[in-house]
N, C-alpha and C positions, 0 to 999 in steps of 0.2 A: 504493499499499500504505499502511495506517495501523495504528499499534499500538491494541490494545484489551485491557483487562483484565476486563471485567466484560459482563453480559447487556445493560445499558442503552446502553453505549457502542457496543457490537459491533451493536445494533439501529439505532443513530444511523448509524454509518458504512455499514452495509449498505444502508438506505434511501436514503442520499445518493448510492450507486452506485458506491463503491470497488470496486477489482477484488479486492484480497488484504487479509484482516485478519491482522496479525501477533499473537501472545500472546507479546510479548517478556519476556525475562528482566529487561529494563529495569523490570520491575514491583518489582524490589528496590529501586531508588532511587525510581521515582516514586510506588508505592504503600507500600511498607514503609520508607521513609525512611533507606536505607542508602548508603553513599559510593559503592558499586560494585554490580556485579550478582553478585559472588561468593557471597554468602550464600544465594542463592536456592536452593531445594530441588526434588526431583522433585515433592514432595508439593504445594508451592506452585504448580508450574507446572500440575499436574493439577487442582487447584482453580480455578484461573482458566480453563484451557482449557475445563472444563466449563461454566463460567459463560457465557463467550463462545459456545460451541456453541448454547445455549439461546437466545442473543440474534440470532444471524447466520442468515439464511435463505438467501441466494444466494452469498455471498462464498467464495472459495476461502480456506481456513483453514491458517495455519502457526503452529508453536510452535518457539520456540526449545528447543534441548537445552541445560539448565543445566550450569554448572560442575561437573565430576567425574561427569556422567552418562554420558560417552563417552570420556573420555581414558585410563581405566585399561585398558579391553579391548574388543574388538569384541563379546564376549559381553554385556558390559554395555551397551555401545550399541544393540545389537539390542532388548534387553530394554527399555531405557528408551523407545527411539523407538517400539517396538510399543505401549507402556503410552500415551504420547501419542496415537496413533491409536485405538487400542481403547477406552480409558478416557476419554481427553480429548475425543474426536471431531474430531480434527485430521485434515487430509488431507496434510500433510506436516510435515517438520521441518527446522529451519535448524542447520546446523552450522559454528562458526567455524573460521578456519584454512585455509591454502592446501595447500601441498605435506605439511605435517605431519599434515593430516586426510585424506590421499587414501585411507588403508585403511579408514577409518570410512565414509567416503561410498561407497565402491566398495562395501563390505559390506553397507550399507544398501540401496542400489539394486539389488543383485544379488538381494536377498531382497524386492524389491517396495515397498520403502519410499522414496517420493520425498523427494528431499534438495534443499533450497536452500543455497548455499554462502554464506559470509561472509567478505570479506579486507578489508585496509587495517586500520584502526583495529579491532581486535577487543576488545570490553572485558572479556571473562574473561581477557586477558592483559595487563591494563593496568599491573601492576607490572612487567612485563617489557619493555613499552614505554615505560617511564618516563613514565607518565600518560596524560591523553586529550590527544593531540596528533594534528596531521596527518602522515599517513604517506607515503613515496615522494618525498619533495621533492628528492631528489638522483639522478644517475644509477644508481647501485647499488640504490637504492630502487625506481626505475622498473623495471628488469629483474628484480628479485627478485618484486614484485608482478605483474608480466606472468606470470612462470613460475607464480605461485601460482594466476592467473586460468585459465590453460590445463591446469593441473594438476586443478583443481575440475571444469572441464569434461569432462576425459578420464575422470574417476572415475565421471562419470554424473550430475553435478548438473544440474537442469533449469533454474537461475536462480542469480544470484549477486549479493549484496548489496555494493555497494563503499562503504566508510565512510571519510570524511575523507581523502580523495584530491586532490591537484591536478587541476585541470579537464582539463588536457591529457592527464595520464596515464588519466584515466578513459574520455576519447574514444578513447585508443589502445586501451585495452583491450576497450571496448565494439566497435571496429571489428575487433578479433583475434578474438572470439568468436561463435560460432553460438547460443549462448543468451543469454537476456535479462539484461541488468545493471540493477540497481535501486539509485538513487544517494542516500546521506544525506551530505551536505556534500560531494559528489563532482561538482558542476557540472552542466549542463543536458544533456548529450550521452549521458547513460544512457538505457536504453529506458524507465525508469520512476524513480519517486521515493518515499521512504518518509518519514513524520514519526511521531514519538511523538503520539498522539492528544492528550494533555494540552497539548503543546505547540502543536499545529495550532490548539487552541480558546482558547489563551491562559491556561490553567489552571496556568501555572508562577509561582509567586511572586518568583522571583529573576530575575538576568540569563539569558538563553537563548543557546545557541551562534550564532554567525554565520550558519550555514546555516538557522537556524529563522525562517520566517515565519508569526507567529500569524495567524490568519485571524478571530479572535473575541477577546474580552476577558471570558472568564468569570470569571476570579478577580477582577478588579476590580469586575464585575457582581455577583458573589455576595457580595462584602463589602458593596457598597451595599445589596443586597437583604436580607442577613441584619441589617445596622444598622437598616434600617427596620422590619424585623420586631421587632426588639428594643425600639425606640422606641415603636412602637404597644402593646407588651403593657405596656410600664411606664407609658404614659399611659391605659391601659384602652380605646383604640379598636379592638384586637384581641383577641378576636374580636367582629365586629358581628352584628348580628340575623340577616343572611344566612348567616353562617356556623354557627348554632346549630339544633339539632332541637327540634321542639316535638311536644307531645302530640296525638294526634288528638282531634278535637272530637265525639265520638259520647258517647251515653248509655250506661251500663254495662248490659250484658245480664243479664236476670233469670236466677236459677240454677233449673233445672228438676229435678225429680225424676227419677231414673233407676231403674227396677226392678232389684233385685240380681238377678243371674243364678240364684241359688238360691231367690227368691222362689216361693211356692206349694208349695214341697216340704216335707214333714213331715221 
């Protein structure tokens, strides 16, 4: 699973053969420049979902339910999840939280809306968790997260993201569930893995988390390419003749007289 936020990147990941594209509320940090995902709105999500839908042809498409789109009431959750499918073109939604989100997950799945769960480090709860940090490092955390995973499965989720957990705990959770687990910073024993597309392609300008492996260096390459463009413009070497249009070398056609439609009439 890879996150994408627009048609071009969705087409790239789709053609590369990934199974799932996630339109993540991480767009708040990656695209909008916020320090958390909390400012992302439903309108933001719908805009980016529609763009991704136009770029992807074969992938399973999942959208994050943004902050406060499902926490107030089940009615809100049903309405907003329905919009992500009907207006955004998504196939499923992702809901953060374990036992606290059981009512929402159960309600959505009862109404035929597929739900992917998300436990561990849940970015919408970053302030309650004391920041972006690994979860479940002690025995009590182990038990609570295993209970969260089981609750999400029993509520009807078809898969669950495990974020920033010790590898041993992720392995234990994966073995305990019958639904797939998708890890991010959760070790190799999950059934699948997810990375933010910009991190995967090396588009992040600063330090990346330990669990990120950039498979390209688009940021550095982009700086180098743009600097070359600017240098060529300043030195007059771009555009060259091969980048310019020319007039067709044809003789002008004579203007012939055309009879007025009313000619010959009194």
